[in-house]
C-alpha positions in Angstrom: -1.3 40.1 -74.2 -3.8 38.5 -72.4 -2.9 35.1 -70.1 -2.9 32.0 -71.2 -6.2 30.6 -71.5 -8.0 33.9 -71.5 -10.6 35.0 -74.2 -10.5 38.9 -75.6 -14.2 38.9 -74.2 -12.9 38.8 -70.1 -14.2 35.0 -69.3 -11.0 34.6 -67.1 -12.6 37.1 -64.4 -15.7 35.0 -64.5 -14.1 31.6 -64.4 -12.1 33.4 -61.3 -15.6 34.5 -59.7 -16.8 31.3 -60.1 -13.4 29.7 -58.1 -13.8 32.1 -55.6 -17.4 31.5 -55.0 -16.6 27.5 -54.5 -14.0 28.2 -52.5 -16.4 30.3 -50.5 -18.9 27.6 -50.5 -16.4 25.1 -49.4 -15.0 26.9 -46.3 -18.2 27.5 -45.1 -19.0 23.9 -45.9 -16.1 23.3 -43.7 -16.8 25.8 -40.7 -20.7 24.0 -40.7 -19.2 20.4 -40.1 -16.1 21.8 -37.6 -19.1 23.3 -35.5 -21.7 20.3 -36.0 -18.5 18.0 -34.7 -17.9 20.4 -32.1 -21.4 20.1 -30.9 -21.9 16.5 -31.0 -18.2 16.1 -29.0 -19.1 18.7 -26.5 -22.7 17.1 -26.1 -22.0 13.5 -26.3 -18.4 13.3 -24.6 -17.6 16.3 -22.6 -21.0 17.0 -20.9 -21.3 13.3 -19.6 -17.7 13.3 -18.5 -18.3 16.2 -16.6 -21.4 15.1 -15.0 -19.7 12.2 -14.0 -16.8 14.1 -12.3 -19.4 15.8 -10.3 -20.9 12.7 -9.4 -17.3 11.1 -8.4 -16.3 14.5 -6.7 -19.5 14.3 -4.3 -19.3 10.7 -3.5 -15.9 11.1 -2.5 -16.6 14.2 -0.4 -19.5 12.4 1.1 -17.3 9.1 1.7 -14.7 11.2 3.5 -17.5 12.7 5.8 -18.9 9.1 6.4 -15.3 7.8 7.3 -14.4 10.8 9.5 -17.9 10.3 11.3 -17.1 6.8 11.8 -13.5 7.7 13.2 -14.7 9.7 16.0 -17.5 7.4 16.9 -14.9 4.2 17.0 -12.5 6.9 19.4 -15.8 7.5 21.8 -16.6 3.4 21.7 -13.1 3.1 22.5 -12.9 5.4 25.4 -16.3 3.6 26.9 -14.4 0.4 26.3 -11.3 1.5 28.2 -13.7 3.0 31.1 -14.8 -0.3 31.5 -12.1 -2.6 31.0 -8.8 -0.7 30.9 -7.2 0.6 28.0 -4.5 -3.1 27.6 -8.1 -4.6 27.8 -10.1 -2.6 25.4 -7.1 -2.8 22.7 -7.1 -6.3 22.9 -10.7 -6.8 22.7 -10.9 -4.6 19.8 -7.8 -6.4 18.2 -9.7 -9.5 18.3 -12.6 -8.5 16.9 -10.7 -7.2 13.9 -9.1 -10.3 13.5 -12.4 -12.5 13.7 -13.6 -10.1 11.2 -10.3 -10.7 8.5 -11.3 -14.6 9.5 -14.7 -14.2 8.6 -14.0 -12.1 5.4 -11.0 -14.8 4.0 -13.4 -17.9 4.7 -16.4 -15.9 2.7 -14.0 -15.0 0.0 -12.4 -18.6 -0.2 -15.5 -20.2 -0.5 -16.5 -17.5 -3.2 -13.8 -18.5 -5.6 -14.3 -22.1 -5.1 -17.8 -21.8 -6.7 
């Protein structure tokens, strides 16, 4: 007995072949869309974020080296100052300069906030 809706001349097999062809076409379209979406995401999002990450890592390394260099210079200047005025005098002078710097910073910040 033939399948429901089947005609005796075998059109069910032709209909199944068309359905399979349409399913294959849809699968190909879906695969292509996925590939294009992945390409766009890689190009527009992932690559710029990777470049940003490398830039930030390089900037952080440069800043760390700068701070380390400034620390060595500050220690050397402290030792020179300590030879001239002694360690207590050197600490007193450095503390006073840092406090004056903070006062200047606060005054500038308050004036910029009032504007």
